[in-house]
C-alpha positions in Angstrom: -23.1 -20.1 17.0 -26.0 -18.6 15.2 -25.7 -16.5 12.0 -28.3 -13.9 11.1 -30.0 -15.4 8.0 -28.4 -18.8 8.5 -25.3 -20.5 7.4 -26.1 -20.1 3.7 -26.3 -16.3 4.1 -23.0 -16.3 6.1 -21.2 -18.3 3.3 -22.6 -15.9 0.7 -21.2 -12.9 2.7 -17.8 -14.7 3.0 -17.6 -15.3 -0.8 -18.5 -11.7 -1.4 -15.8 -10.5 0.9 -13.2 -12.8 -0.7 -14.2 -11.5 -4.2 -13.9 -7.9 -3.0 -10.5 -8.6 -1.3 -9.1 -10.2 -4.5 -10.4 -7.3 -6.7 -8.9 -4.7 -4.2 -5.5 -6.5 -4.2 -5.5 -6.2 -8.0 -6.4 -2.5 -7.8 -3.7 -2.0 -5.2 -1.1 -3.5 -7.6 -2.0 -0.8 -10.1 -2.1 2.2 -7.8 1.1 4.3 -7.3 2.5 6.5 -4.6 5.5 8.7 -4.9 8.0 9.8 -2.3 11.1 11.9 -2.6 14.1 13.0 -0.6 16.9 15.6 -1.1 14.4 18.2 -2.4 13.2 15.8 -5.1 16.7 14.6 -6.1 15.7 11.0 -5.3 12.2 9.8 -6.1 10.8 6.4 -5.3 7.5 5.0 -6.7 5.7 2.2 -4.9 2.4 0.4 -5.7 -0.4 -0.2 -3.2 1.2 -3.5 -2.2 4.3 -1.8 -0.7 6.4 -2.9 -3.7 9.0 -0.5 -5.0 8.4 -0.2 -8.8 10.7 2.6 -9.8 13.6 4.7 -8.5 14.7 8.0 -10.1 18.0 9.7 -9.1 19.0 13.1 -10.4 22.5 13.2 -11.8 23.3 16.2 -9.6 23.1 14.1 -6.5 25.5 11.5 -7.7 28.9 12.3 -6.1 31.5 9.5 -6.1 33.1 11.1 -3.1 29.8 11.0 -1.0 28.1 7.7 -1.7 26.8 7.6 1.9 24.7 10.7 1.3 23.1 9.1 -1.8 22.5 5.9 0.1 20.8 7.9 2.9 18.6 9.8 0.4 17.5 6.5 -1.3 16.7 4.8 2.0 14.7 7.8 3.2 12.7 7.9 0.0 12.1 4.2 0.1 10.9 4.3 3.7 8.5 7.2 2.9 7.1 5.4 -0.2 6.5 2.2 1.8 4.7 4.2 4.5 2.5 6.0 1.9 1.8 2.6 0.2 0.8 1.0 3.5 -1.5 3.9 4.4 -3.1 3.7 0.9 -3.6 -0.1 1.3 -5.2 0.3 4.8 -7.5 3.0 3.5 -8.6 0.9 0.5 -9.1 -2.2 2.5 -11.1 -0.3 5.1 -13.5 0.7 2.3 -14.2 -3.0 1.7 -15.4 -3.4 5.3 -17.7 -0.4 4.8 -19.1 -2.0 1.6 -19.9 -5.1 3.5 -21.5 -3.0 6.3 -18.8 -4.2 8.8 -16.8 -2.1 11.2 -13.1 -1.5 10.4 -11.2 -3.8 12.8 -7.6 -2.7 13.3 -5.0 -5.4 13.2 -6.6 -7.6 10.5 -3.4 -7.2 8.4 -4.7 -4.5 6.1 
């Protein structure tokens, strides 16, 4: 297999991509997305790595006689936060491909 510019240039591009990926992973850990359910009664904050970093529950939604509703609200907010986080990560990782002049290839795990 032939590489434009030779093997040395290909290795240089690979190192650059690795550095960009590592830097982006650090940035993603510091980015935040927020999701809510129940009209804002339950809020979930996630980082760009799909990790839940905070959950806020309004006192008004805590009813000892209806724990199932609270569980549903928490689960809905978590799912939304994870979806937003995944979308953010995909968008950020796609920008790396653009910086390298490469096409965004779906399914690379970003």
